[in-house]
DOKE-393164 format. One record per residue (C-alpha): z, x, y; residue number from 0. Coordinates in pm, 1 decimal. Example, Ala and Ser with C-alpha at 12.3 -4.5 7.8 and 13.67 -1.06 7.14 Angstrom:
BEGIN
+----------+----------+----------+-----+
|       c3 |       c1 |       c2 |   k |
+----------+----------+----------+-----+
|    780.0 |   1230.0 |   -450.0 |   0 |
|    714.0 |   1367.0 |   -106.0 |   1 |
+----------+----------+----------+-----+
% end
This chain:
BEGIN
+----------+----------+----------+-----+
|       c3 |       c1 |       c2 |   k |
+----------+----------+----------+-----+
|  -2941.7 |   1949.2 |   1195.1 |   0 |
|  -3019.2 |   1569.2 |   1269.4 |   1 |
|  -2946.5 |   1226.1 |   1156.0 |   2 |
|  -2764.8 |   1248.5 |    809.0 |   3 |
|  -2750.7 |   1588.2 |    753.5 |   4 |
|  -2525.4 |   1647.7 |   1054.9 |   5 |
|  -2242.3 |   1540.1 |    834.0 |   6 |
|  -2315.4 |   1728.5 |    559.5 |   7 |
|  -1988.4 |   1960.7 |    558.8 |   8 |
|  -1776.0 |   1661.5 |    649.9 |   9 |
|  -1888.9 |   1499.1 |    344.3 |  10 |
|  -1832.3 |   1801.5 |    173.6 |  11 |
|  -1470.6 |   1797.4 |    252.5 |  12 |
|  -1486.6 |   1464.1 |    166.3 |  13 |
|  -1591.5 |   1592.8 |   -180.5 |  14 |
|  -1338.6 |   1833.6 |   -187.4 |  15 |
|  -1024.4 |   1594.8 |    -78.9 |  16 |
|  -1135.1 |   1295.4 |   -355.8 |  17 |
|  -1151.4 |   1587.1 |   -641.8 |  18 |
|   -810.1 |   1680.0 |   -511.5 |  19 |
|   -639.8 |   1349.8 |   -526.5 |  20 |
|   -829.9 |   1304.1 |   -844.4 |  21 |
|   -650.6 |   1606.3 |  -1026.3 |  22 |
|   -322.1 |   1451.6 |   -844.9 |  23 |
|   -393.5 |   1207.7 |   -968.3 |  24 |
|   -421.9 |   1291.2 |  -1358.3 |  25 |
|   -167.3 |   1525.0 |  -1343.3 |  26 |
|    109.3 |   1212.2 |  -1237.1 |  27 |
|    -57.0 |   1021.6 |  -1482.5 |  28 |
|    -59.2 |   1281.9 |  -1774.9 |  29 |
|    341.3 |   1318.7 |  -1675.0 |  30 |
|    388.6 |    948.7 |  -1743.6 |  31 |
|    133.3 |    947.1 |  -2065.9 |  32 |
|    365.2 |   1276.1 |  -2186.9 |  33 |
|    738.1 |   1111.5 |  -2099.8 |  34 |
|    610.6 |    804.5 |  -2307.9 |  35 |
|    394.3 |    981.9 |  -2592.8 |  36 |
|    522.4 |   1331.4 |  -2608.0 |  37 |
|    245.0 |   1651.0 |  -2510.6 |  38 |
|    -82.4 |   1526.2 |  -2455.5 |  39 |
|   -227.6 |   1881.5 |  -2619.5 |  40 |
|   -482.5 |   2145.2 |  -2461.9 |  41 |
|   -719.0 |   2084.3 |  -2273.3 |  42 |
|  -1026.8 |   1961.6 |  -2529.2 |  43 |
|   -714.1 |   1653.6 |  -2607.5 |  44 |
|   -679.6 |   1607.0 |  -2261.5 |  45 |
|  -1062.4 |   1563.7 |  -2185.0 |  46 |
|  -1047.1 |   1275.3 |  -2487.3 |  47 |
|   -769.5 |   1131.6 |  -2328.1 |  48 |
|   -925.2 |   1097.7 |  -2013.6 |  49 |
|  -1212.0 |    984.0 |  -2128.0 |  50 |
|  -1118.9 |    738.3 |  -2384.8 |  51 |
|   -780.8 |    614.0 |  -2363.8 |  52 |
|   -647.3 |    329.2 |  -2179.1 |  53 |
|   -351.8 |    477.9 |  -2041.8 |  54 |
|   -574.7 |    724.5 |  -1784.0 |  55 |
|   -898.8 |    460.6 |  -1742.8 |  56 |
|   -737.8 |    320.1 |  -1425.5 |  57 |
|   -893.5 |    690.8 |  -1332.1 |  58 |
|  -1271.5 |    635.6 |  -1438.4 |  59 |
|  -1362.6 |    439.7 |  -1106.9 |  60 |
|  -1268.0 |    737.4 |   -903.1 |  61 |
|  -1408.0 |   1027.3 |  -1188.8 |  62 |
|  -1707.8 |    846.2 |  -1164.7 |  63 |
|  -1725.4 |    825.6 |   -757.0 |  64 |
|  -1663.9 |   1187.3 |   -798.3 |  65 |
|  -1970.9 |   1258.0 |   -991.0 |  66 |
|  -2177.0 |   1021.1 |   -817.9 |  67 |
|  -2045.2 |   1196.1 |   -455.3 |  68 |
|  -2140.5 |   1558.4 |   -642.6 |  69 |
|  -2502.4 |   1417.9 |   -726.1 |  70 |
|  -2547.0 |   1299.3 |   -390.1 |  71 |
|  -2477.8 |   1666.3 |   -207.2 |  72 |
|  -2735.4 |   1819.1 |   -427.6 |  73 |
|  -3017.6 |   1626.6 |   -223.8 |  74 |
|  -3174.6 |   1788.8 |    108.5 |  75 |
|  -3193.2 |   1529.2 |    284.2 |  76 |
|  -2965.4 |   1248.7 |    309.2 |  77 |
|  -3115.5 |    909.1 |    363.8 |  78 |
|  -3031.1 |    719.7 |    657.7 |  79 |
|  -2688.8 |    539.9 |    602.0 |  80 |
|  -2572.9 |    715.7 |    293.5 |  81 |
|  -2281.4 |    921.1 |    446.0 |  82 |
|  -2144.7 |    531.8 |    613.1 |  83 |
|  -2188.7 |    413.4 |    281.1 |  84 |
|  -1980.3 |    691.1 |    108.3 |  85 |
|  -1702.1 |    656.0 |    344.8 |  86 |
|  -1693.7 |    283.5 |    273.9 |  87 |
|  -1692.4 |    381.5 |   -120.8 |  88 |
|  -1396.3 |    604.5 |    -75.2 |  89 |
|  -1220.8 |    360.5 |    164.4 |  90 |
|  -1298.8 |     93.4 |    -81.6 |  91 |
|  -1097.6 |    270.3 |   -383.1 |  92 |
|   -822.3 |    444.9 |   -159.8 |  93 |
|   -707.0 |    162.5 |     63.3 |  94 |
|   -538.0 |   -128.8 |    -17.4 |  95 |
|   -675.4 |   -385.5 |   -245.2 |  96 |
|   -636.2 |   -627.1 |   -535.5 |  97 |
|   -811.3 |   -384.5 |   -773.2 |  98 |
|   -707.4 |   -234.3 |  -1014.1 |  99 |
|   -694.8 |    124.3 |   -927.0 | 100 |
|   -523.3 |     -9.1 |   -644.7 | 101 |
|   -244.2 |   -148.0 |   -835.4 | 102 |
|   -174.5 |    202.1 |   -993.5 | 103 |
|   -271.3 |    413.4 |   -712.7 | 104 |
|    -27.6 |    284.4 |   -490.1 | 105 |
|    313.7 |    340.2 |   -630.1 | 106 |
|    238.3 |    661.0 |   -689.9 | 107 |
|    180.9 |    675.8 |   -316.0 | 108 |
|    537.1 |    618.8 |   -290.9 | 109 |
|    647.8 |    851.0 |   -533.7 | 110 |
|    485.4 |   1138.5 |   -560.3 | 111 |
|    424.2 |   1397.7 |   -322.3 | 112 |
|    134.0 |   1542.7 |   -442.4 | 113 |
|    -50.0 |   1271.4 |   -403.6 | 114 |
|     68.0 |   1208.9 |    -45.6 | 115 |
|    -40.7 |   1517.6 |     59.2 | 116 |
|   -400.6 |   1506.4 |   -148.3 | 117 |
|   -437.3 |   1151.3 |      6.5 | 118 |
|   -359.6 |   1236.5 |    325.6 | 119 |
|   -599.7 |   1530.3 |    365.1 | 120 |
|   -855.5 |   1245.8 |    170.7 | 121 |
|   -750.4 |   1023.7 |    500.3 | 122 |
|   -845.1 |   1343.6 |    773.6 | 123 |
|  -1183.4 |   1444.9 |    572.3 | 124 |
|  -1321.1 |   1074.7 |    561.2 | 125 |
|  -1226.4 |    983.6 |    929.3 | 126 |
|  -1452.6 |   1297.9 |   1031.3 | 127 |
|  -1705.3 |   1052.9 |    857.6 | 128 |
|  -1910.6 |    775.0 |   1002.1 | 129 |
|  -1786.5 |    434.2 |    972.3 | 130 |
|  -2083.4 |    191.9 |    986.3 | 131 |
|  -2430.5 |    264.2 |    981.4 | 132 |
|  -2727.9 |     39.0 |   1091.0 | 133 |
|  -2881.9 |    130.9 |    745.7 | 134 |
|  -2581.4 |    102.7 |    547.3 | 135 |
|  -2653.8 |    212.3 |    185.2 | 136 |
|  -2491.6 |     52.5 |   -133.1 | 137 |
|  -2394.7 |    284.5 |   -400.5 | 138 |
|  -2613.3 |    193.9 |   -633.9 | 139 |
|  -2866.6 |    358.0 |   -403.9 | 140 |
|  -2772.8 |    687.4 |   -369.0 | 141 |
|  -2583.8 |    730.6 |   -705.6 | 142 |
|  -2963.9 |    582.5 |   -883.2 | 143 |
|  -3099.8 |    938.4 |   -965.6 | 144 |
|  -2704.6 |    992.6 |  -1213.8 | 145 |
|  -2737.0 |    644.5 |  -1391.3 | 146 |
|  -3111.9 |    723.8 |  -1448.1 | 147 |
|  -3053.7 |   1046.7 |  -1614.6 | 148 |
|  -2779.3 |    908.1 |  -1810.0 | 149 |
|  -2980.4 |    655.1 |  -1991.8 | 150 |
|  -3262.2 |    917.4 |  -2003.8 | 151 |
|  -2999.4 |   1120.4 |  -2264.1 | 152 |
|  -2931.4 |    774.3 |  -2427.2 | 153 |
|  -3279.5 |    727.8 |  -2564.4 | 154 |
+----------+----------+----------+-----+
% end
């Protein structure tokens, strides 16, 4: 394996770690929602809440990144710079910054041990990815197939 393909196992690990962080964030957000509003209901109701309720809206950027990453991982050949771009996108979400996502994520890193453990696994996984690349691809380029497929379904 050469080039970007050499990083595919590390990219798979980063994707799994990102899904684990997302799972712990959903659990923590659900617990807070239920404390305020009562039981969230079954899986169907939970899916509706995740996709439509404002209490869960802050999770959408991570959900979308997971979908984009899963789509990328189905490709046989990864364009040059893609792996570093994935790392950059994960860092953008999960490192200190002034984003709405970070504003909700940061307190959970201080109070929820499951989130802390999942975050640690994610940091280890993305540290195995290259951090810079000369041909760094923007996320819009490596997520384009999913976006185009979504647009086609709407038509």
